RODOMI-23371 format. One record per residue: residue in one letter; z negated, x, y of N, C-alpha, C in turn. Coordinates in steps of 0.001 Angstrom, whole numbers, plus 500000, padded with zeros to 6 digits. Layout:
aZXYZXYZXY/...
This chain:
m500007500837498806500004500000500006499997500875501256/i500650500390502303500701501161503535499324501235504172/n498983502368504728497653502562505271497672502851506763/s498734502469507447498790502635508888499692501574509496/k499623501441510811500372500396511491501861500770511582/y502683499766511667504098499968511880504611498770512657/t505781498946513288506408497852514023507890497813513658/i508471496639513756509909496461513516510496495776514754/h511445496443515388512024495933516620513539495760516496/i514100494868517314515550494768517461516051496033518149/a517150496576517658517752497780518274519249497559518459/g519610496452519070521027496103519246521430494935518369/d522683494569518442523180493408517708523239493633516209/e523304494898515798523519495196514376522516496234513862/s521390496384514528520425497402514122518993496930514362/l518102497525513583516659497340513859515963498683513660/l514780498796514262514047500057514239512663499836513655/v512372500578512580511028500573511993510293501797512533/s509192501584513228508458502693513840507048502792513292/f506638504032513020505290504296512548504449504982513625/g504705504627514872503971505183516000504743506286516662/d504039507094517457504716508160518216504090509540518016/v503254509661516991502647510950516694503497511680515657/i504043512825516055504921513581515174504091514511514296/n504062514219513009503379515095512067503945514849510656/e503484515645509709504016515584508343503754514214507709/e502564513681507900502226512392507266503118511271507757/t503328511197509073504177510140509634505620510287509171/n506136511524509225507521511696508824507726511454507337/r506700511716506528506798511426505094507024509922504886/k506344509108505664506510507664505551507937507260505893/v508486507893506924509878507625507298510837507990506177/r510614509171505573511482509622504497511379508740503251/v510150508369502891509955507532501707510570506161501927/l510390505599503128510980504301503420512513504375503387/a513085505430503952514531505604503935515070505628502509/e514407506402501662514827506491500250514690505147499553/t513581504448499829513352503144499205514393502133499642/v514719502139500925515724501194501438517091501485500836/e517447502786500739518756503153500190518865502781498708/e517722502810498013517738502479496588517576500973496350/s517221500240497364516991498800497219518324498055497143/e518231496777496870519437495944496831519425494960497996/l518842495365499096518831494494500268520262494305500773/k520630493087500985521997492750501339522287493046502804/g523443493632503040523928493806504402523619495123505063/i522887496010504426522537497283505058523718498259504968/n524091498829506114525218499753506156524770501219506179/e523715501500506923523325502911507112521868502995507554/v521181504055507142519839504339507651519853505719508302/i519196505829509459519157507086510202517705507449510467/l517295508634509994515914509075510125515642509703511468/g514412509495511962513912510198513137512565510805512795/y511903511373513775510587511977513530509577510934513054/t509550509792513738508521508767513462509105507396513197/n510432507302513111511023505963512926512283506015512093/l512701504836511673513901504687510858514791503626511494/l516007504024511834516981503095512419517853502562511273/i517945501260511166518730500648510097519853499815510694/h521090500189510339522254499427510777522606498419509667/y522892497204510086523207496148509101524416495319509558/d524979494599508630526134493728508882525598492347509251/p525754491890510494525205490590510905525913489405510231/f527032489646509563527712488573508810527097488389507429/l526298489386506988525702489327505658524205489084505699/t523569489405506831522132489211506975521804489016508448/s520548488796508750520132488615510165518914489489510416/f518589489657511682517424490464512034516158489894511390/h515952488602511530514712487984511035514640488057509514/k515766487811508832515768487880507377515484489310506901/l516154490279507531515971491663507131514563492144507486/k514042491694508614512680492058509010511672491594507964/n511820490383507494510908489839506472511031490623505167/e512274490958504808512488491717503561511879493126503672/l512064493750504826511506495096505023509995495069505054/t509421494032505658507969493908505701507400493849504293/c508033493042503461507604492940502060507751494263501355/l508865494957501629509123496253500999508073497296501433/i507820497356502723506873498340503265505470498122502749/e505058496866502675503681496566502250503427496932500789/n504491497168500044504309497489498634504740498908498259/i505007499725499279505383501110499021504132501980498920/s504159502918497982503115503947497936503684505168498655/f503238505361499886503783506440500711503285507819500281/e502347507855499383501816509143498946502651509738497813/q503499508915497206504234509364496017505606509873496375/e505668511031496993506923511695497272506995512967496417/k508113513134495728508238514281494844508219515569495681/e507380516514495264507311517793495953508488518659495529/k509173519210496495510380519979496221510094521466496217/e510964522194495566510844523660495560511091524202496957/i510540525378497216510707525997498528512025526757498565/i512819526467499596514099527140499783513892528312500730/e514283529497500318514118530686501134515335530898502037/i515057531072503331516119531285504318516003532720504833/p516899533624504386516842534991504888517344535056506342/v516614535793507181516961535855508605516890537291509099/l517942537698509804517921538961510528517437538616511953/y516270539099512318515680538771513604516022539801514684/g516137539326515914516262540209517083517642540785517294/c517717541657518322518953542318518743520080541302518944/q521285541609518514522408540692518717522240539417517891/a521526539509516775521333538315515931520373537344516559/g519449537833517362518452536977518005518175537454519419/p519108537233520346518999537781521691517830537277522518/d517209536167522103516090535596522882514725535925522280/l514687536724521230513425537058520591512456537712521600/s512996538601522419512146539285523388511547538313524398/d512320537301524777511804536298525712510698535449525090/v510899535067523831509883534290523110508584535103523050/a508723536393522765507546537270522693506878537386524068/r507661537640525085507122537827526432506416536561526943/l507060535388526760506487534147527271505227533730526542/n505032534251525336503832533908524561502862535083524473/h503118536147525249502234537315525303502039537924523900/l503173538065523197503170538635521873504180539759521781/t504117540532520722505173541500520439506246540786519619/e507429541389519556508506540797518758508101540732517297/e507411541751516829506976541776515431506001540649515140/e505130540324516119504168539228515945504893537893515906/v505921537723516737506706536464516715507344536271515355/i507918537352514828508571537280513509507555536904512431/k506391537546512460505347537267511483504907535805511562/i504706535318512782504268533916512953505345532955512495/h506602533273512780507710532378512438507952532321510932/t507664533417510234507943533465508785506739533051507932/e505603532786508557504406532436507769504421531008507204/p504768529988507989504628528604507488505680528206506441/i505335527166505694506315526463504873506715525245505696/y507979525196506100508462524149506981508984522954506164/t508930521801506760509484520587506150510657520089506982/v511767519762506316512912519179507013512589517716507322/y512354517409508600512043516023508972513286515146508898/f514387515653509451515656514905509374516783515843509802/l518025515403509570519195516168509993519830515424511178/g520308516183512159520905515540513300521459516548514290/f521857516054515464522399516862516549523815517335516230/s523981518025515112525282518426514610525197518347513089/p526321518356512361526284518168510900525361519147510187/g524286518638509613523362519445508823522304520187509612/f522188519924510931521158520611511723519780520125511307/p518917521028510777517595520578510307516545520635511389/f515913519500511680514760519490512572513538519690511686/l512795520760511973511735521209511070510352520944511643/g509433520593510788508043520463511155507239521592510569/g506253522075511343505380523114510820505334524401511628/m506086524456512750506076525692513521504746525874514260/s504272527094514310503019527404514975503128527206516484/e502051526703517075501985526526518533501968527882519253/k501697528941518531501629530283519140502981530762519667/i504072530167519162505403530631519613506204529492520254/v505528528459520721506190527388521448506838527964522720/t508125527680522891508880528272524008509870527249524546/p509957527098525854510914526107526423512367526485526168/r513211525478526230514646525703526092515151526592527235/l516347527093527048517009527862528102517310526937529276/e517157527446530482517500526659531657519013526417531723/n519777527405531287521241527269531236521730527427529802/p522040526326529115522479526382527719523738527236527524/r523840527846526379525032528612526043526190527644525709/t527389528070526003528556527223525711528957527298524243/k528547528388523573528862528497522143527782529336521455/i527244528758520386526246529446519558526814529561518146/k526687530722517555527261531013516239526525530242515148/a527294529684514212526690529002513063525768529962512330/g524595529462511938523612530285511260522522530817512182/s522688530589513474521681531049514433520389530279514288/v519272530986514304517938530393514186517316530382515583/g516829529194515997516342529092517350515017528349517468/i514465528421518686513243527697519038513494526941520309/a513035525678520340513110524848521533511814524068521652/n510992524458522617509660523856522764508855524081521486/n508401523005520817507572523159519603508396522979518336/q509720523148518439510592522957517284511329524255516952/t511683524391515690512575525470515290513643524881514395/g514833525475514408515917524940513624516999525971513443/i518054525580512725519172526470512402520465525759512759/y521319526422513521522610525849513875523554525917512646/p523967524784512097524835524821510908526305525063511227/v526706524720512446528081524967512908528022525565514294/s529100526229514689529165526766516036529243525617517051/s528393525706518073528339524618519056527599525085520310/p527704524348521400526873524649522572525423524375522227/g524494524943522998523095524678522730522160525458523669/g520970524929523822520005525534524720518771526092524038/w518802526209522703517650526738521995517580528254522170/r516352528782522144516165530223522226516490530871520869/l517457531711520825517912532293519573517071533517519208/i516444533485518024515584534596517613516106535330516403/g517131534776515730517661535446514551518895534759514015/h519385535257512891520589534676512289520489534769510761/t520884533688510080520939533689508622522391533696508151/p522693534443507108524050534460506562524351533239505689/l523329532404505424523535531219504583524366530186505332/h525154529414504566525950528339505166525202527027504986/l524845526404506090524116525127506022525050523940505921/y526323524159506230527276523043506187528596523510505604/d529034522825504539530308523129503884531027521807503604/p531978521427504448532644520126504311533474519966503034/t533683521088502298534482521017501069533651520517499878/k532324520492500041531454520071498954531154518567499017/e530851517980497853530534516566497799529330516254498663/w528250517078498550527124516994499480527263518239500349/p527756518081501578528147519252502394526998520028503016/f525760519517502872524624520146503542523765520970502584/l523313522105503042522401522922502243521040522245502139/l520617521564503197519291520968503261519352519459503342/a518215518835503037518101517370503108516709517023503597/p516534515839504190515196515430504636514182515519503490/g513038516097503794511992516271502784512001517634502127/d513099518392502293513133519758501732512089520625502400/r511613521607501654510675522587502187511366523952502228/l511133524694503291511789525998503387510855527024504036/k511190528264503794510411529374504344511393530445504814/f511192530903506047512041531966506555511555533335506052/k512498534194505736512172535550505267512906536553506152/s512163537476506717512773538516507570513454539550506670/i514707539873507004515469540862506238515996541946507171/t516346543069506586516883544189507356518389543996507600/k518956544825508469520376544749508756521182545048507501/s520753546006506694521499546346505476521447545180504472/e520294544537504367520183543375503477521055542249503966/y521087542049505267521929541017505882523394541303505569/d523823542527505808525230542901505569525626542722504112/k524697543033503215524981542882501786525190541408501423/l524369540526501990524527539074501739525843538579502298/v526225539074503475527519538685504057528669539167503197/d528593540415502716529656540981501868529759540208500563/n528619539869499955528629539100498700529273537738498900/d528999537148500060529575535830500356531078535934500541/n531527537005501192532952537177501424533710537463500124/d533025537989499117533675538306497844533861537081496954/k533205535975497299533304534760496471534676534119496601/
């Protein structure tokens, strides 16, 4: 049974929003993920798509097949009978990262703004086990929970026009990885040779909501070896 409050609101002519409050943490986001999975596996009529957020779930539906009030009642019944504690624990995915220099041009700024050394920033960034709250912004971009407050850093005042795919960045209290080349204002601290997005695959994303990952600091030679191995495939 659900053990916290939730609300269901109209979000346009063909959408509704299930919200579990506005506190961003692992417990709240777990409820969003479990509900999303339950809805996708259910046989509720008329649902077209579910979109995860930090604390809420946006559900798009076909108004010719269902209505807001009908779907709200069905979701209420569904939510009241979900065990939000029963989420399968996933294996930890290791993300190798070359930190600093050209791979992470903003590492020095993150260190300076937090009164740390670059080595301390790397240590703090690689210590936690992060949880993928949801994917968004660009195909496969993981919004992660679990970053230490010790390295919270504001976005760049002037965003870059192009950021290389694989760049690892920090924006305020968030950290993430750019899966494709795109503009962006996150502070870049490193780069991973892993591909987070491959449109040729049936499931094109390396990560999914609920995945757990840990960053691992690697040397330039280790980074180059991973790149060479990837190019040989």
